[in-house]
N, C-alpha and C positions, 0 to 999 in steps of 0.2 A: 333553934338549931337548924342549920342547913344540911340537907342530905348531900352526901358526896356521890357524884355519879360514878358508875363502874368504869374501870379503865378501858380505854379503846383497844379493841382487839381487831387487827386488820384481817381482811378476808385472805385466807392462805392461797387462794387461786387467782389473785389479782396479777395481771401482767403475764409474764412468761414463766412463772414459778413451776418448775417440774414437780410432778407428783410421784414419779417412779424412777428407778435407776435407769431404765431404758430411755425415758425422756431426758434425763441428765446427759446420758451418753450421746444421744442424737443432737441435742442442742450444742453441746461442747464440740462435737465433731463438725457440725455445720459452721460454727464460729471459726474453728481452725481452718477449715477449707476456704471460707471467705477471706480469712487473713492471708492465706497463701496466694489466692487470686489477686488480692489488693497489692500485696508485695510485688508480684510480677508486673502488674499494670503500672505501678509507680516507677519501677525500674525501667520499663520500656519507655514510658513517657519522659523520664528524666534523660534517657539516652537520646531521644529525639530532640528534646530541648537543648541539649548540649551543642548540637550541630546546627540548630535553627537560628536564623538571624531575624528576630522578631521586630527589629526596628525598620526593616525593609518591607515593601509591599509583598504580599497582600495584607500583612498584619499591621504594619505602620504603628507599632507601639512606641510609647515614650521610652527612652533608654533606661530611665529609672525603674519603670514597671518591668521591662525586660530583665533587668538585673535582679529585681525582687523575686520575680517568678522563678528564675533559674536558681537563685540562692535557696529559695524555699523548697523546691523540688529536690535539689541536691542534698540538702540537709535531711529531708524526709527519707530519701532513698538511702542515704548513709545510715540513718538510724534504723530503718527496717532491715538493711543489710547486715547490721551488727547482731541481729537476733539469731541465737543458736537454733537452727531449724531441725536439729537431730531428733529431739524428742517430739516436736510438732509433727514431723514427717512420719515418725513411728506411730503416733496416735492416729493420724489421718489414714495411714495404711491399714489400720484395724478395720475401718468402716468400708 
């Protein structure tokens, strides 16, 4: 008869697992602040890309790449812009 090994129990402190409610609050708050910064950066960059002609010097990009970059940034900016920021701004305002 073969002995069955005990089930694997992962270390509870691996990675960024918070141990207290304060740690949870701080990590969630930082994540939400980072999200707001990223959302603003994407919007700013998309606005710049909308008026930029990337096929001309100094960029001299292929027209297909130009269109792909602008389409990707527009889609990302639109998706991030559709997020209801009311609750996120309230939570971030707490910290």
